[in-house]
C-alpha positions as CSV (number, residue, x, y, z in Angstrom):
1,M,13.9,36.6,-61.6
2,K,11.3,38.4,-59.6
3,K,12.8,40.4,-56.8
4,N,12.7,39.2,-53.2
5,I,11.0,36.0,-53.8
6,R,12.5,33.1,-51.8
7,P,10.7,29.9,-52.4
8,K,9.8,27.6,-49.6
9,L,9.8,23.9,-50.3
10,Y,8.2,21.1,-48.3
11,T,10.0,18.0,-49.3
12,L,10.8,14.4,-48.5
13,S,14.5,13.4,-48.2
14,T,14.0,10.4,-50.4
15,C,11.7,11.9,-53.1
16,V,13.3,12.1,-56.6
17,H,10.9,15.0,-57.6
18,C,11.9,16.9,-54.5
19,K,15.6,16.4,-55.3
20,A,15.0,17.6,-58.9
21,T,13.3,20.8,-57.6
22,K,16.2,21.6,-55.4
23,R,18.6,20.9,-58.2
24,F,16.7,23.1,-60.6
25,L,16.7,26.0,-58.1
26,K,20.4,25.6,-57.4
27,E,21.2,25.5,-61.1
28,H,19.4,28.8,-61.6
29,G,21.1,30.4,-58.5
30,I,17.9,30.7,-56.6
31,D,18.2,30.7,-52.8
32,Y,15.3,28.8,-51.1
33,D,14.2,27.4,-47.8
34,Y,13.2,23.9,-47.4
35,V,12.1,21.3,-44.8
36,D,12.4,17.6,-45.3
37,V,9.2,16.6,-43.6
38,D,10.1,12.9,-43.2
39,L,13.1,13.9,-41.0
40,L,11.1,15.8,-38.5
41,E,9.7,14.3,-35.2
42,G,7.0,15.0,-32.6
43,E,5.4,18.4,-32.4
44,E,7.5,19.9,-35.1
45,E,6.5,17.2,-37.6
46,E,2.8,17.7,-36.7
47,K,3.1,21.5,-37.2
48,I,4.7,21.1,-40.6
49,R,2.4,18.4,-41.8
50,D,-0.6,20.7,-40.9
51,E,1.2,23.6,-42.8
52,V,1.6,21.3,-45.9
53,V,-2.0,20.4,-45.9
54,K,-3.1,24.0,-45.3
55,V,-1.1,25.4,-48.2
56,S,-1.6,22.6,-50.7
57,G,-4.9,21.0,-49.8
58,G,-3.2,17.6,-49.4
59,F,-0.1,15.9,-48.4
60,R,2.0,15.7,-51.6
61,F,5.6,16.5,-52.4
62,P,7.2,18.6,-53.3
63,T,5.0,21.4,-52.2
64,I,6.5,24.7,-53.4
65,V,5.4,28.1,-52.2
66,V,6.6,31.0,-54.3
67,G,5.0,34.3,-52.9
68,K,1.3,33.6,-53.0
69,K,1.6,30.8,-55.6
70,V,1.6,27.2,-54.6
71,I,2.9,24.4,-56.9
72,V,2.5,20.8,-55.9
73,G,4.9,18.5,-57.8
74,F,8.0,19.4,-59.8
75,Y,6.7,21.2,-62.9
76,E,9.5,23.1,-64.4
77,D,7.3,25.3,-66.6
78,K,5.1,26.3,-63.6
79,L,8.2,26.9,-61.5
80,R,9.8,29.1,-64.2
81,K,6.7,31.1,-64.5
82,A,6.3,31.6,-60.8
83,L,9.9,32.7,-60.5
84,G,9.9,34.9,-63.5
85,L,12.7,32.9,-65.3
């Protein structure tokens, strides 16, 4: 794995693709940060929604940020490549 890369995930708590992404990272021993956007409220929710749109160009999940690379959706091949697996 590439050094010092800690993916950031924007997810929904009920999204099967989001759960698959978290499971994939866990299975590969990769620490990651995530936020379940649907569990936020008020100003925090607005701020994170704006972040998702800014980094991904839309409001789709999961949105995965690995360094400067953004992957929208769970694509194992793209995730492997971005993480150097």
